[in-house]
C-alpha positions in Angstrom: -27.5 7.8 60.2 -30.8 8.4 58.2 -33.6 8.9 60.7 -33.1 9.2 64.6 -36.0 8.5 66.6 -36.4 11.3 69.5 -39.2 9.8 71.7 -42.2 7.4 71.1 -45.8 7.1 72.3 -48.3 4.2 72.2 -51.3 5.7 70.4 -53.4 2.4 70.6 -53.0 -1.1 71.7 -54.9 -4.3 71.6 -54.3 -8.4 71.6 -53.1 -8.4 68.1 -51.3 -5.0 67.3 -49.6 -1.5 68.9 -49.8 1.7 67.1 -46.7 4.1 68.0 -46.2 7.4 66.8 -42.6 8.4 67.1 -40.8 11.7 67.0 -38.1 11.7 64.3 -35.1 13.9 63.3 -33.7 13.1 59.6 -30.2 13.4 58.4 -30.7 17.0 57.1 -32.0 17.9 60.9 -35.6 18.5 60.0 -38.0 16.8 62.3 -41.5 14.9 62.0 -43.4 12.1 62.9 -43.3 8.3 61.9 -46.5 6.1 62.5 -45.4 2.5 63.2 -47.6 -0.8 63.5 -46.0 -3.4 65.6 -47.5 -6.8 65.1 -46.2 -10.1 65.7 -44.4 -12.3 63.2 -46.7 -15.0 61.5 -46.4 -18.0 59.7 -47.8 -18.9 56.1 -47.9 -22.4 54.8 -47.7 -23.5 51.1 -49.4 -27.2 51.3 -48.5 -28.9 48.0 -50.1 -32.3 47.3 -47.8 -34.2 45.0 -49.6 -36.2 42.6 -46.6 -37.6 40.2 -46.1 -35.2 37.4 -46.0 -31.4 38.4 -49.2 -30.7 36.1 -51.2 -33.0 38.6 -49.8 -31.3 41.6 -52.3 -28.6 43.7 -51.9 -26.3 46.8 -54.5 -26.0 49.3 -56.0 -22.2 49.8 -58.2 -21.0 52.5 -60.8 -18.0 51.4 -62.2 -16.1 54.1 -63.8 -12.4 54.7 -61.2 -9.9 55.3 -62.5 -6.6 56.9 -60.1 -3.9 55.8 -60.8 -4.3 52.5 -64.4 -5.4 52.7 -64.1 -8.8 50.4 -63.6 -12.8 50.5 -60.1 -13.6 48.9 -58.4 -17.1 48.5 -54.7 -17.3 50.3 -52.5 -19.7 51.8 -53.1 -20.7 55.3 -51.3 -18.3 57.7 -51.6 -17.1 61.0 -49.7 -16.4 64.6 -50.1 -17.4 68.3 -50.4 -13.9 69.9 -50.8 -15.6 73.1 -47.8 -17.7 73.0 -45.1 -15.0 71.6 -41.9 -17.4 72.1 -43.4 -20.4 70.1 -41.3 -22.1 67.8 -42.4 -20.9 64.0 -42.4 -24.4 62.8 -44.8 -25.6 65.6 -47.0 -22.8 64.7 -47.0 -23.6 61.1 -48.2 -27.0 61.8 -50.8 -25.7 64.3 -52.1 -23.5 61.8 -52.3 -25.7 59.1 -54.0 -28.0 60.6 -56.6 -25.3 62.6 -57.5 -23.8 59.4 -57.5 -26.9 56.8 -57.5 -29.9 58.8 -54.1 -31.1 56.9 -51.2 -32.6 58.6 -47.6 -32.5 56.7 -45.6 -35.5 57.1 -42.7 -33.0 55.8 -42.2 -29.4 56.9 -39.6 -27.1 55.3 -38.5 -23.7 56.1 -38.6 -21.4 53.0 -37.4 -18.0 54.5 -38.6 -15.2 56.2 -40.1 -11.8 54.6 -41.3 -8.6 55.9 -45.1 -7.5 55.4 -45.0 -3.6 54.6 -41.8 -2.3 56.4 -42.5 1.0 55.5 -45.4 1.1 58.0 -44.8 -2.0 60.2 -42.2 -4.5 61.7 -44.6 -7.5 61.0 -43.0 -10.1 59.3 -43.6 -13.7 58.5 -42.0 -17.0 58.1 -42.9 -19.1 54.6 -42.8 -23.2 55.3 -43.3 -25.5 52.6 -45.9 -28.5 53.7 -46.0 -31.8 51.9 -46.8 -35.3 52.4 -50.0 -34.4 53.3 -52.8 -36.4 55.2 -56.4 -35.3 56.4 -56.9 -34.5 60.1 -59.7 -32.3 62.0 -59.8 -28.7 61.6 -60.2 -26.6 64.6 -61.2 -23.1 63.8 -61.3 -20.1 66.2 -64.3 -18.1 66.1 -62.8 -15.2 64.2 -62.3 -17.9 61.3 -65.6 -19.6 61.0 -66.4 -18.5 57.4 -62.9 -19.9 56.3 -63.5 -21.9 53.4 -60.6 -24.7 52.0 -60.0 -25.1 48.5 -58.0 -27.7 46.7 -56.8 -26.2 43.2 -54.5 -27.5 40.8 -51.1 -25.5 40.6 -51.5 -24.1 37.1 -54.9 -22.6 38.3 -53.4 -20.9 41.1 -51.0 -19.4 39.0 -53.6 -18.4 36.5 -55.7 -16.9 39.5 -52.2 -14.9 40.5 -52.0 -13.7 36.7 -55.7 -12.8 36.5 -55.9 -10.8 39.9 -57.9 -13.6 41.7 -55.2 -13.9 44.4 -54.6 -10.3 46.0 -52.8 -11.5 49.4 -49.4 -10.4 48.7 -47.8 -12.4 51.3 -49.1 -15.6 49.2 -47.6 -14.3 46.2 -44.3 -13.3 47.8 -44.1 -16.5 49.3 -44.9 -18.5 46.3 -42.1 -16.5 44.0 -39.7 -17.3 46.8 -40.3 -20.9 46.8 -40.2 -21.0 43.0 -36.7 -19.2 43.1 -35.4 -21.5 45.5 -36.7 -24.6 43.5 -35.5 -23.0 40.4 -31.8 -22.6 42.0 -31.9 -26.1 43.4 -31.9 -27.6 39.6 -29.9 -26.9 36.9 -31.1 -26.2 33.5 -31.6 -29.9 32.9 -33.9 -30.1 35.9 -31.4 -32.3 37.8 -30.7 -31.2 41.5 -27.7 -29.4 42.3 -25.7 -30.8 45.1 
């Protein structure tokens, strides 16, 4: 064991998060504190519109003001249902996609689960690929009233990542994981692997 929790106290809590301070003992016997942000997992959806050859494909992004970093940034649709902690992540993904973009996914595939910043938080996120998209109605929460939807060609999206236009680590990590899984699913000639 490298770290043992001796005690814990809640420092702050609201609907979205809890901050705890743990008294810890390290493997060498020294003691200290460790602050942890507890947040429920969220979902991140990669909505891809397929239009024939891959160079014609596009992704949908949302852009909104993010108070902690005082700026507007583009990212994949994402969110959680704090009031429904036991909800199925697939159901949340479908709901968040429609809420933020108005898009309905004819096909939703699970890509994987990653942690956001496990050095300070227990929060993770489930990644879904949404395809066979059709337009429905948006239903934004008041916290997201400044949210703008953008349809971006995949090449442009990847240029945005390279150029620093996409700052959301979850979006970039999700895109990388999807790319790795897609490459592993095909051989060097692009033929699907059974």
